[in-house]
C-alpha positions in Angstrom: -9.3 -16.2 3.5 -6.0 -14.4 2.7 -5.4 -11.4 0.4 -1.8 -10.7 -0.5 -0.5 -7.3 -1.4 3.2 -6.6 -2.5 3.3 -3.2 -0.8 1.2 -2.2 2.2 2.3 1.3 3.2 1.1 2.7 -0.1 -1.8 4.1 -1.9 -1.3 1.5 -4.7 -3.4 -1.3 -3.3 -5.4 0.8 -0.8 -8.9 -0.3 -1.9 -7.9 -3.9 -1.0 -6.5 -2.9 2.3 -9.5 -0.7 3.1 -11.9 -3.4 2.2 -10.4 -5.5 5.0 -9.9 -2.7 7.6 -13.2 -0.9 7.1 -15.2 -4.2 7.2 -16.5 -4.4 3.7 -15.3 -8.0 3.2 -16.9 -8.9 6.5 -20.2 -7.3 5.5 -20.1 -9.6 2.4 -19.7 -12.6 4.6 -16.0 -13.1 4.0 -13.3 -13.4 6.7 -10.3 -11.9 4.9 -6.9 -11.0 6.3 -4.1 -9.0 4.7 -0.7 -10.5 4.0 2.3 -8.5 2.7 4.3 -10.6 0.2 7.1 -8.8 -1.6 7.9 -8.7 -4.5 4.8 -9.1 -6.5 5.9 -12.3 -8.3 6.0 -14.1 -4.9 2.5 -12.9 -4.2 1.3 -14.5 -7.4 3.3 -17.6 -6.7 1.4 -17.9 -3.4 -1.9 -17.6 -5.3 -0.8 -20.3 -7.7 0.2 -22.6 -4.8 -3.0 -22.0 -2.8 -1.3 -20.2 0.1 -3.5 -17.1 -0.5 -6.9 -16.7 -2.0 -6.6 -13.3 -3.7 -3.8 -11.0 -4.9 -4.2 -7.2 -5.0 -1.3 -6.4 -7.3 -0.2 -5.2 -10.8 -2.3 -7.0 -13.5 0.6 -7.9 -15.8 2.6 -9.5 -12.9 0.1 -12.4 -12.8 2.2 -13.7 -15.7 5.1 -14.3 -13.3 3.3 -17.4 -11.8 0.6 -18.0 -14.5 2.2 -18.2 -18.0 -0.1 -17.0 -20.7 -2.7 -16.2 -17.9 -3.5 -19.9 -17.6 -5.0 -20.7 -14.2 -5.7 -17.1 -13.1 -8.3 -14.4 -13.8 -8.6 -10.7 -12.9 -11.9 -10.2 -11.1 -11.9 -6.4 -10.8 -9.8 -3.3 -10.8 -8.8 -1.4 -7.7 -8.2 1.6 -9.8 -7.5 2.5 -13.4 -4.1 3.2 -15.0 -0.4 2.5 -14.4 0.2 4.0 -11.0 3.9 4.3 -10.5 5.9 7.5 -10.4 9.4 8.3 -11.8 11.2 10.3 -9.1 14.7 11.7 -9.6 17.0 13.2 -7.0 16.3 16.9 -6.5 20.0 17.8 -7.0 19.6 16.7 -10.6 17.1 19.5 -11.3 15.1 17.2 -13.6 12.0 18.8 -15.0 8.4 17.4 -15.0 8.0 15.3 -18.2 11.6 15.2 -19.2 12.1 11.5 -19.7 15.7 12.1 -20.9 16.6 12.8 -17.2 17.2 9.0 -16.8 20.2 9.0 -19.3 23.3 7.8 -17.5 21.4 7.3 -14.2 20.6 4.5 -11.8 16.9 3.9 -11.2 15.6 1.7 -8.5 12.6 -0.4 -9.3 11.1 -3.6 -7.8 11.0 -6.8 -9.8 8.1 -6.9 -12.3 7.4 -3.2 -11.5 10.5 -2.4 -13.6 8.8 -3.8 -16.7 6.5 -0.8 -16.7 9.4 1.6 -16.7 11.3 -0.4 -19.4 8.3 -0.4 -21.6 7.7 3.3 -21.1 11.3 4.3 -21.8 11.3 2.2 -25.0 8.1 3.8 -26.1 9.6 7.3 -25.5 12.7 6.5 -27.5 15.1 5.8 -24.7 17.4 2.9 -25.3 18.5 1.6 -21.9 21.9 0.2 -23.1 22.7 3.0 -25.5 21.7 5.7 -23.0 23.4 4.2 -20.0 20.3 3.7 -17.9 20.7 1.2 -15.0 17.4 -0.2 -13.7 17.8 -2.5 -10.7 16.3 -3.4 -7.3 16.8 -0.7 -4.6 19.6 -1.6 -2.2 18.0 -3.0 1.0 14.6 -3.8 -0.7 14.6 -7.5 0.0 13.0 -9.7 2.6 9.7 -10.0 4.4 8.1 -6.8 5.7 9.7 -4.5 3.1 7.6 -1.6 1.8 9.2 -0.7 -1.5 8.3 3.0 -1.9 9.6 4.0 1.5 12.7 2.0 1.0 13.3 3.7 -2.3 12.8 7.1 -0.8 15.4 6.4 1.9 17.8 5.1 -0.8 17.4 8.2 -2.8 18.0 10.4 0.2 21.2 8.4 0.9 22.3 8.9 -2.7 22.4 5.2 -3.3 20.3 5.7 -6.4 19.7 8.6 -8.8 16.0 8.0 -9.0 13.2 5.4 -8.5 10.1 4.1 -10.1 7.7 3.3 -7.3 4.4 4.1 -5.7 2.8 7.4 -4.8 3.6 7.1 -1.1 7.3 6.8 -1.8 7.1 9.7 -4.3 5.3 11.9 -1.7 7.7 11.1 1.0 10.7 11.9 -1.2 9.2 15.2 -2.4 8.3 16.3 1.1 11.8 15.5 2.4 13.2 17.7 -0.4 15.2 14.9 -1.9 13.0 14.0 -4.9 11.4 15.6 -7.9 8.5 13.9 -9.7 9.4 13.5 -13.4 6.6 11.2 -14.6 3.1 10.5 -13.3 1.6 8.4 -16.0 -1.9 8.3 -14.6 -2.1 12.1 -14.9 -0.8 12.4 -18.4 3.0 12.3 -18.3 4.8 10.2 -20.8 3.4 8.4 -23.9 -0.4 8.1 -23.6 -0.5 4.4 -24.5 1.5 3.6 -21.3 -1.6 4.3 -19.2 -3.0 0.9 -19.9 0.3 -1.0 -19.5 -1.0 -2.3 -16.1 -3.3 -1.4 -13.3 -3.9 -2.4 -9.7 -6.3 -5.3 -9.8 -7.7 -8.2 -7.7 -6.9 -11.7 -9.0 -8.1 -15.1 -8.1 -7.1 -18.5 -9.4 -9.3 -20.6 -11.5 -9.7 -23.2 -8.8 -11.4 -20.8 -6.4 -13.5 -19.2 -9.1 -14.8 -22.6 -10.1 -15.2 -23.9 -6.6 -16.7 -20.9 -4.9 -17.9 -18.3 -7.3 -20.1 -16.8 -4.6 -17.1 -15.9 -2.5 -15.3 -14.3 -5.5 -18.5 -12.3 -6.3 -18.6 -11.2 -2.6 -15.0 -10.0 -2.9 -15.8 -8.0 -6.0 -18.8 -6.4 -4.2 -16.5 -5.6 -1.3 -14.0 -3.7 -3.5 -16.8 -1.8 -5.3 -18.4 -0.8 -2.0 -15.0 0.3 -0.6 -14.3 2.5 -3.6 -17.7 4.1 -3.2 -17.2 4.6 0.5 -13.9 6.4 0.0 -15.4 8.6 -2.7 -18.2 9.5 -0.3 -15.8 10.3 2.5 -12.1 10.3 1.8 -11.4 10.9 5.5 -12.1 7.2 6.1 -8.7 6.6 4.5 -7.1 7.9 7.7 -8.9 5.3 9.7 -7.1 2.6 7.7 -3.8 4.5 7.7 -3.9 4.7 11.5 -4.3 0.9 11.7 -1.6 -0.1 9.1 0.9 2.7 8.6 3.5 4.5 10.7 2.3 7.9 11.9 4.0 10.0 9.2 2.6 8.0 6.4 -0.8 7.7 8.1 -1.0 11.5 8.1 -0.4 11.5 4.3 -2.7 8.8 3.1 -6.1 10.6 2.9 -4.5 13.3 0.6 -3.0 10.6 -1.7 -6.3 8.8 -1.9 -8.1 12.0 -2.6 -5.9 12.4 -5.7 -6.6 8.8 -6.7 -10.4 8.9 -6.4 -11.0 9.9 -10.1 -9.4 6.5 -11.0 -11.4 4.4 -8.6 -13.4 2.3 -11.0 -13.6 -1.5 -10.7 -14.2 -2.2 -14.4 -11.7 -4.1 -16.5 -12.3 -2.8 -20.0 -11.4 -4.3 -23.4 -9.1 -1.3 -24.0 -7.3 -2.0 -20.8 -6.8 -5.7 -21.4 -5.7 -5.0 -25.0 -3.2 -2.4 -23.9 -1.9 -4.6 -21.0 -1.4 -7.7 -23.1 0.2 -5.8 -25.9 2.7 -4.4 -23.4 3.3 -7.8 -21.9 4.1 -9.2 -25.3 6.5 -6.4 -26.0 8.4 -7.2 -22.7 8.5 -10.9 -23.6 6.1 -11.8 -20.7 3.4 -13.1 -23.0 4.2 -15.3 -26.0 0.9 -15.7 -27.8 -2.4 -13.9 -28.1 -4.6 -13.6 -25.0 -8.3 -12.8 -25.4 -10.3 -10.7 -23.0 -11.9 -13.9 -21.7 -8.5 -15.4 -21.1 -7.6 -12.6 -18.7 -10.8 -11.5 -17.1 -13.5 -13.4 -15.1 -16.3 -11.9 -17.2 -19.1 -13.4 -15.1 -18.4 -10.8 -12.4 -18.6 -7.8 -14.8 -22.2 -6.9 -13.8 -20.9 -6.3 -10.2 -18.3 -3.7 -11.2 -21.0 -1.0 -11.5 -23.5 -2.3 -9.0 
């Protein structure tokens, strides 16, 4: 079986990666391999087309390939909350929480990831056109094998963008290099509170697999839950995964990033989350009509989230 993630050298989808590399899928009887498919809409298209079995990506982005959530379900969360960071170039002297720092600036963001930033800015009273904010893909962030956060950090260092909206690894690298300042970390309280539930890192499967092999989908959920528990019990295990998947510099950082994320490691998909995410999706024109909790979530696997 194949599990696609849109960014591999990152903490964003680490529970999915660790479930493979630490053997938790295998212990559940599943032979699962990782596949990097960027950007996230292509990962979901691969799920729609049957080229992969699971996607570990942003929940709202399933709508890129499954309009109105038809044909797909979220089976569990990798972690709670919108997990991207707004990082501005250090020379701009932007302050933590000062959303106005984006006015007149160019911000790099991946396709579909940018929706979260657009929604956040709108919620905070920033009009993208009026305030001269440019949100676009990062130069060079295209093609197979791209890891967006690291590409964004390099582009910021090279002054090709004024800021970026990307994962925690990209943010950490930019800060440690002295070229970036974290302005917004939504998970930890920056920005409008309702933005927390705009999206989350989840695991999705298509309805065909859920109908044909519910036992395998249940095994995948159990693997993610056990991975989250294992990392909470011993966060140093994150370094084992980093050494297998990441370049040395990023491998040395991953355990600290995961330590910060552990409070959000919860596999549950709550009614509040789905309500917030679908409301956000409608506000961005991604979802036309109402979507019930059962339209979005494979509820039969809910008992496994806390087992």
